[in-house]
Structure formats: C-alpha cells, structure tokens
C-alpha positions in Angstrom: 172.7 110.1 83.2 174.6 108.6 86.2 172.5 106.9 88.7 173.0 104.4 91.6 173.0 100.8 90.8 173.6 99.0 94.2 174.9 95.4 94.0 172.6 92.4 94.9 173.1 89.9 97.9 176.6 89.0 98.4 178.0 90.6 95.2 179.0 93.7 97.1 181.2 91.6 99.4 182.8 89.2 96.9 183.3 91.5 93.6 186.7 93.1 93.2 186.2 96.6 91.9 188.5 97.4 88.9 189.5 100.7 90.4 191.3 98.8 93.4 193.8 98.5 90.8 194.0 102.1 90.1 197.0 104.4 91.3 197.1 108.2 91.6 198.7 109.6 88.7 197.7 106.7 86.4 196.5 107.6 83.0 193.6 105.4 81.4 191.3 104.8 78.7 187.7 103.7 79.4 186.2 102.1 76.4 182.6 102.1 77.0 179.4 100.5 75.4 176.6 102.4 76.9 175.6 105.7 78.9 175.0 103.5 81.7 178.6 102.1 81.5 180.0 105.6 80.9 178.3 107.1 83.7 179.0 104.2 86.1 182.9 105.1 86.0 182.1 108.6 87.2 180.5 107.0 90.4 183.5 104.5 90.7 185.9 107.3 90.5 183.9 109.2 93.4 184.2 106.1 95.4 187.8 105.8 94.7 188.8 109.4 95.4 189.6 110.6 98.8 188.0 113.6 100.3 190.8 115.9 99.4 190.5 115.3 95.6 188.4 116.8 92.9 186.9 115.2 89.8 186.1 117.4 86.7 184.4 116.0 83.8 185.3 117.5 80.4 182.2 117.1 78.4 179.5 118.7 76.5 177.1 115.8 77.0 176.3 115.9 80.6 172.9 115.6 82.0 171.4 115.1 78.7 168.1 113.7 80.3 167.4 116.1 83.4 164.3 114.3 84.1 165.9 111.0 85.1 166.9 110.4 88.5 170.6 110.7 89.6 173.0 109.2 92.1 172.7 110.5 95.5 176.7 110.3 95.8 177.0 112.4 92.6 174.6 115.1 94.0 176.3 115.3 97.0 179.6 115.6 95.4 178.2 118.3 93.2 176.8 120.3 96.3 180.4 119.9 98.1 182.3 121.2 94.9 184.0 117.8 94.7 182.5 117.1 91.0 182.5 119.7 88.4 181.9 119.9 84.8 183.6 122.1 82.4 182.8 122.1 78.5 185.0 120.2 76.0 184.5 121.4 72.5 184.7 125.2 73.1 188.2 125.4 74.4 189.5 122.7 72.2 188.4 124.7 69.2 188.8 128.3 70.5 191.2 129.2 67.6 188.7 128.1 65.1 190.3 124.7 64.7 191.0 121.8 66.6 194.1 122.2 68.9 194.8 118.9 70.8 197.2 120.5 73.1 194.2 122.6 74.7 193.1 119.4 76.4 196.1 119.8 78.6 195.7 123.3 79.0 192.1 122.7 80.3 193.3 120.1 82.7 196.0 122.5 84.0 193.7 125.4 84.5 191.4 123.1 86.5 194.0 121.6 88.4 195.4 125.1 89.5 191.8 125.9 90.3 191.3 122.7 92.5 194.6 123.7 94.2 193.7 127.1 95.0 190.3 125.9 96.6 192.2 123.3 98.7 192.2 120.3 97.1 195.2 118.0 97.0 194.3 115.9 94.0 192.6 116.0 90.7 190.9 113.3 88.6 190.0 114.6 85.0 187.8 112.5 82.7 186.8 113.8 79.3 184.5 112.9 76.5 185.4 114.1 73.2 182.5 112.5 71.5 182.6 114.6 68.3 186.0 113.1 67.4 184.2 110.1 65.6 183.3 112.5 63.0 186.5 114.2 62.6 189.3 111.7 61.6 192.1 114.1 61.3 191.2 115.7 64.8 191.2 112.2 66.1 194.5 111.4 64.8 196.0 114.7 66.3 194.4 113.8 69.8 196.2 110.4 69.6 199.3 111.8 68.8 198.9 114.3 71.7 197.8 111.4 74.2 201.0 109.5 73.3 203.1 112.3 74.8 201.3 112.9 77.9 203.1 110.0 80.1 206.5 111.5 79.1 205.7 115.1 79.7 206.1 115.4 83.4 202.5 115.6 84.5 202.0 116.2 88.4 201.8 113.1 90.3 198.4 113.9 92.0 196.9 114.1 88.6 194.8 111.1 87.5 193.4 111.0 83.8 190.6 109.0 82.1 189.6 109.4 78.6 186.2 107.9 77.6 185.8 106.6 74.1 182.6 104.7 73.0 183.4 101.5 71.1 180.7 101.8 68.7 181.7 105.2 67.4 185.4 104.2 66.5 186.7 101.8 63.8 188.9 98.8 64.9 191.9 100.6 63.9 191.0 103.8 66.1 190.2 101.6 69.1 193.7 100.0 68.8 195.4 103.4 68.5 193.6 104.4 71.7 194.6 101.2 73.4 198.3 101.7 72.3 198.8 105.2 73.6 197.4 104.7 77.2 199.0 103.3 80.1 195.8 101.3 81.3 192.7 100.4 79.4 189.3 99.9 81.1 186.5 97.8 79.6 183.6 95.9 80.8 184.8 96.5 84.3 188.3 95.3 84.0 191.4 97.4 84.0 194.4 96.1 82.1 197.8 97.7 82.0 199.1 98.1 78.5 202.9 97.9 77.3 204.2 98.6 80.7 206.7 97.0 83.1 206.7 97.0 86.9 209.8 99.0 88.1 211.4 99.2 91.4 211.1 102.8 92.0 207.6 104.3 93.2 205.7 106.7 90.7 202.2 106.4 92.2 200.4 105.8 95.3 196.7 104.6 96.2 194.8 107.7 97.8 193.6 105.2 100.5 196.7 103.6 101.3 196.4 100.3 99.1 200.2 100.6 98.0 202.2 101.7 95.3 203.5 100.7 91.7 206.3 101.9 89.4 206.1 101.8 85.7 208.5 102.3 82.9 207.8 102.5 79.1 208.7 99.7 76.7 210.5 100.8 73.4 207.3 99.7 71.6 205.0 102.1 73.4 207.6 105.0 73.3 207.9 104.8 69.8 205.2 106.9 68.3 206.0 106.0 64.7 204.7 102.5 65.5 201.2 104.0 66.7 
C-alpha cells in the first residue's frame, strides 16, 4: 500500500531526494526491501513527474490491502488519470509461456495510449514478482533488459523495474544491477558502468539540467552478464 510519509522537522529542507538526479529517458532498477520501500518510489515518481506525464504501474499486486489508508497524492493522480495500473503476468504469458519482449510491447501500448490522451511523457514501473520462482524466465527477462538501452526507446520514456532483494539470489541481484543504467537502493541512486558524454540525451522534466551517457564495453557485452 502506498501511503503518505511526511518528513519531520528540518528534514524536508535538508534531505536531497534521490530523484533529483533522475533524468527523463533514464532506465533504473529499484532494489527494495519492504512494501513501504516499494510504494514510496511510486510517490517519489509522482512528485518528480511534470503535469504532462503519466505513470503506469505494471503489476498484479497493486492495492493488496484496500482497507489501509492511501496517499492523497496518489488518489489525486488516479482521479486525474496521471496514474494507472495494468496487469503484468497476463500479457507476458499470453502465448502460454513467458515472452520477455512482451514487457516492451505493454510499455509501447501504454506510451501510445498516453500520447493519444494528451500526455507528453510516460514513466513505466514494473513489478514481475513471480520471476523469483522461474529462473529461466528471470534469465530471459535479464537478457531482454540488457538490450533496452540500445533499442532506440523514445526519449520521453522513463523506466523503473522493481526487484525485491530477499526474493533473489546474490547472483540474480548482480545481474539486475549489471544490465541497468541506474540502480536505486535505500534511497540512493547510483549510475552503473556509464560514462558522462558531451552530447545531451536526457533532460529533467523540471529544468534541472541535462546529462549524456555512453556505454562502456563491459556493459555492452552481453556475454559478460
């Protein structure tokens, strides 16, 4: 459940938010340790987005406890249509077996829908929690994730995959981190195996500047994953 958790005292003024370093078009993995940690990132992204963007959550575990209080910011975003939830497992197993590429299909469908409804940007967050029980499917997902940064995704599309630390082995967590441009854990955002380039590839939605990134040979080589 996603709830409001206000900061206390001067913490609101002095604490730097992890998403201040996030840029439109970034692709991040969120390693979370609790439901509260997982849900907090949804609120953070609603705070980060501008009013012309939509957040889509691809998940089958949304609102598991409807009796618990929920964030007012979240309720407002739902009412405005800026936050929607779509199923995860059904489209990825539509053919009867797991198809990793179907995640990108879902994202593209939601991007086109958001654009047709007047939104200029899309943030997609996914939670494929069943992968912990399907090692072959997890492997296919990781290989597919490694291709996303080189697949020519639209510059107005920001992606966050959520992975529960206790559900995965050490080796699986390492693979998640190796194929993602950024890794968010414990409120800290770190860039993985990327070098700052001179060209501009992404821009903050609220005018916080821009950043360019290029692959290192280690990250680009899928055989090393």
